[in-house]
C-alpha positions in Angstrom: -16.7 -4.4 -18.5 -19.5 -5.8 -16.4 -19.5 -4.6 -12.8 -19.0 -7.2 -10.1 -21.1 -7.3 -7.0 -19.0 -8.1 -3.9 -22.0 -9.8 -2.2 -22.7 -12.1 -5.2 -21.2 -15.4 -6.2 -18.3 -14.8 -8.5 -17.7 -16.8 -11.7 -14.0 -17.5 -12.0 -12.1 -20.1 -14.2 -12.7 -23.6 -13.1 -16.2 -22.7 -11.8 -15.0 -22.1 -8.3 -17.1 -23.4 -5.4 -18.8 -21.0 -2.9 -18.3 -20.7 0.8 -21.1 -20.4 3.3 -21.4 -16.6 2.9 -21.9 -17.0 -0.9 -18.5 -15.6 -1.9 -16.3 -17.3 -4.4 -13.6 -19.7 -3.2 -10.7 -18.8 -5.5 -8.2 -21.6 -5.9 -4.4 -21.4 -5.8 -4.1 -22.4 -9.4 -6.5 -19.6 -10.5 -4.4 -17.0 -8.6 -1.1 -18.3 -10.0 -2.6 -18.2 -13.5 -3.7 -14.6 -13.0 -0.2 -13.6 -11.9 1.4 -15.5 -14.8 -0.9 -13.8 -17.3 -0.3 -10.3 -15.7 -4.0 -10.0 -14.9 -3.0 -8.8 -11.5 -1.8 -5.2 -12.0 -0.2 -2.4 -9.9 -2.6 0.6 -9.9 -1.1 3.8 -8.5 -2.5 6.5 -6.2 -0.6 9.8 -5.8 0.7 11.0 -2.4 0.9 14.8 -2.1 2.4 17.2 0.4 -0.3 18.6 2.6 0.9 22.2 2.5 1.8 22.5 -1.2 -0.4 19.7 -2.6 2.5 18.8 -4.9 3.1 15.2 -5.9 5.8 13.5 -3.8 5.3 9.8 -4.3 2.9 7.0 -5.4 1.4 4.0 -3.7 1.1 0.7 -5.7 -2.2 -1.1 -5.1 -3.1 -4.5 -6.5 -6.1 -4.8 -8.9 -7.3 -7.8 -10.9 -8.4 -7.4 -14.5 -10.4 -10.6 -14.8 -11.0 -11.7 -18.4 -14.7 -12.4 -17.8 -15.7 -10.2 -14.8 -13.7 -7.1 -15.5 -12.0 -5.2 -12.7 -12.1 -7.0 -9.3 -11.5 -5.0 -6.1 -8.8 -6.1 -3.7 -11.2 -7.3 -0.9 -12.4 -10.0 -3.3 -9.1 -11.6 -4.0 -6.4 -10.5 -1.5 -7.6 -12.8 1.3 -7.3 -15.7 -1.0 -3.6 -14.9 -1.7 -3.1 -15.2 2.0 -5.2 -18.3 2.4 -3.1 -20.1 -0.2 0.3 -18.8 1.0 0.9 -16.6 -2.0 1.5 -13.3 -0.3 5.1 -13.2 -1.3 4.3 -14.2 -4.9 1.9 -11.2 -5.1 4.4 -8.9 -3.4 7.2 -9.8 -5.9 4.8 -9.5 -8.8 3.7 -5.9 -7.8 7.3 -5.0 -7.0 8.6 -6.1 -10.4 5.9 -4.0 -12.1 6.7 -1.0 -10.0 10.4 -1.3 -10.7 9.7 -1.4 -14.4 7.7 1.7 -14.1 10.4 3.5 -12.2 12.9 2.5 -14.8 10.6 4.0 -17.5 10.2 7.3 -15.5 13.9 7.5 -14.9 14.4 7.5 -18.7 11.9 10.3 -18.9 14.0 12.3 -16.3 11.8 11.6 -13.3 12.8 9.8 -10.1 9.5 8.6 -8.7 9.3 7.1 -5.2 6.7 4.4 -4.9 5.4 2.5 -1.8 4.5 -1.2 -1.9 2.4 -3.1 0.6 4.2 -5.8 2.5 2.2 -8.3 4.6 4.0 -8.1 8.0 4.0 -11.9 8.6 6.4 -12.3 5.7 9.1 -10.9 7.9 9.1 -14.2 9.7 11.3 -15.3 6.8 14.8 -13.8 7.5 15.7 -14.2 3.9 12.9 -11.9 2.5 14.9 -8.6 2.7 17.7 -10.2 0.6 15.2 -11.3 -2.1 13.6 -7.9 -2.2 17.0 -6.2 -2.5 18.0 -8.6 -5.3 14.9 -7.6 -7.3 15.7 -3.9 -6.9 19.4 -4.3 -7.8 18.5 -6.3 -10.9 16.4 -3.4 -12.2 19.1 -0.9 -11.2 16.6 1.1 -9.0 17.7 2.8 -5.8 16.4 1.1 -2.6 15.6 4.6 -1.2 13.0 5.0 -4.0 11.0 2.1 -2.6 9.0 2.2 0.7 7.5 -0.9 2.1 4.3 -0.4 4.0 3.8 -3.1 6.7 0.2 -4.1 6.7 -1.7 -3.9 10.0 -3.8 -7.0 9.3 -1.0 -9.5 10.1 1.9 -9.8 12.4 5.2 -11.7 12.9 5.4 -14.7 15.2 7.6 -12.7 17.6 8.5 -9.1 18.1 12.1 -10.0 17.4 11.2 -11.2 13.9 9.6 -7.8 13.2 12.5 -5.9 14.6 15.1 -7.8 12.8 13.3 -7.8 9.5 12.5 -4.1 9.7 16.1 -3.2 10.6 17.4 -5.1 7.7 15.1 -3.4 5.3 16.0 0.0 6.6 19.8 -0.8 6.6 19.4 -1.7 2.9 18.1 1.8 2.3 14.4 1.1 1.9 11.7 3.3 3.5 9.5 1.7 6.1 5.9 2.7 6.8 3.3 1.4 9.2 0.1 1.2 7.2 -3.4 1.5 8.5 -2.4 2.6 12.0 -4.7 1.5 14.7 -6.9 -0.9 12.8 -6.0 -4.4 14.1 -2.6 -5.2 15.6 -1.0 -2.9 18.1 0.5 -0.2 16.0 1.8 1.8 19.0 3.9 -1.1 20.1 5.2 -1.5 16.5 6.2 2.2 16.4 8.3 1.6 19.5 9.7 -1.7 18.4 10.7 -1.1 14.8 12.5 1.7 12.9 9.6 3.1 10.9 10.2 6.3 8.9 6.5 6.9 8.2 3.1 6.4 9.8 0.0 6.1 7.6 -3.4 7.0 9.2 -6.2 4.7 8.1 -9.0 6.3 6.1 -11.6 5.4 8.8 -9.9 7.8 11.1 -9.5 10.5 8.4 -12.8 10.6 6.6 -15.1 13.1 8.3 -12.3 14.2 10.6 -13.3 17.9 10.6 -16.8 17.1 11.9 -15.9 14.7 14.7 -14.1 16.1 17.7 -13.3 12.7 19.3 -11.9 11.5 15.9 -9.8 14.6 15.6 -8.3 14.1 19.1 -7.4 10.5 18.2 -5.7 11.6 15.0 -3.8 14.3 16.7 -2.5 11.8 19.3 -1.2 9.6 16.4 0.5 12.5 14.7 2.1 13.6 18.0 3.3 10.1 18.7 4.8 9.7 15.3 6.5 13.1 15.4 8.1 12.2 18.8 9.8 9.3 17.0 11.0 11.4 14.1 8.4 9.9 11.6 6.5 11.6 8.9 2.7 11.1 8.7 0.5 10.4 5.7 -3.3 10.5 5.9 -5.2 8.1 3.7 -8.7 8.5 2.4 -8.8 12.3 2.2 -11.9 13.4 0.4 -12.9 16.8 1.8 -11.1 20.1 1.8 -12.1 20.7 5.4 -10.4 17.5 6.5 -7.3 18.4 4.6 -7.1 21.9 6.2 -7.5 20.3 9.7 -4.7 17.8 8.9 -2.5 20.7 7.9 -3.1 22.4 11.2 -2.3 19.2 13.0 1.1 18.9 11.3 0.3 16.0 9.0 2.9 15.8 6.2 1.3 14.0 3.3 -2.1 12.9 2.1 -3.7 10.5 -0.3 -7.4 10.3 -1.4 -10.1 11.0 -3.9 -9.6 14.8 -3.2 -6.5 14.5 -5.3 -6.8 11.3 -7.5 -8.2 7.8 -7.4 -6.0 4.8 -7.9 -5.5 4.2 -11.6 -3.2 2.4 -14.1 0.1 4.1 -14.7 -0.7 5.1 -18.3 -3.8 6.9 -17.1 -1.9 8.8 -14.4 1.0 9.8 -16.6 -0.3 13.2 -17.6 -1.4 13.9 -14.0 2.1 13.0 -12.8 3.8 15.2 -15.3 1.6 18.2 -14.3 2.2 17.7 -10.6 5.7 16.3 -10.4 8.1 18.7 -8.6 11.8 17.9 -9.0 
């Protein structure tokens, strides 16, 4: 597959136009076609326990296998799903793929929890939790084996919409995580205002943690705040053993990152999963 330069104009079906920065303007019809043809895929990244480094769950991350350009990274296409009002279509597509994988693993004797990214603004629609639950029930998967990670790059119109939507998801049995803590919208206010079970530390706070005292103090504050609220903490972007050891000293529960495994299609991770899976 030919590599795609993120700073270059992208050829996509229908010879998309370019915006002022030279990036491709990807149309709604192209995105819908990619979903329909299953070009958008759920790649999986393992989450491990910090102390034992045993596999505890997976996170599903969207990737686009473009027929001409090869593999496209999320920053190229995810903003266009939002621009065209297709965030829920993408969420349901990834969720359906995850549920199918969970059903497969269940037949192999493994119950594999998976987390799925959920754009926070979608909780403005009070009917979303019901639609998510209907998908899960149709595949006969337990709600407790799915965690929805509320993305930090969007917000609900009102705090009430966030609270009500989050409470409904939790009442249905889903896990609820705050993703990318501290990046854009006020994560600390969200921690107080919604029933999260997990806090995910963004990679920009984790990478190089052991060499930056100020960064370490900030991470320790996040962990302490989460623990006060009875939440578990996952560090993303862990690449160095020294950072992992410091996270363990700080009381971080789980970790993701290249130190363990990169995101990959399920079939590529299958052997890794079987070697690491602890019942």
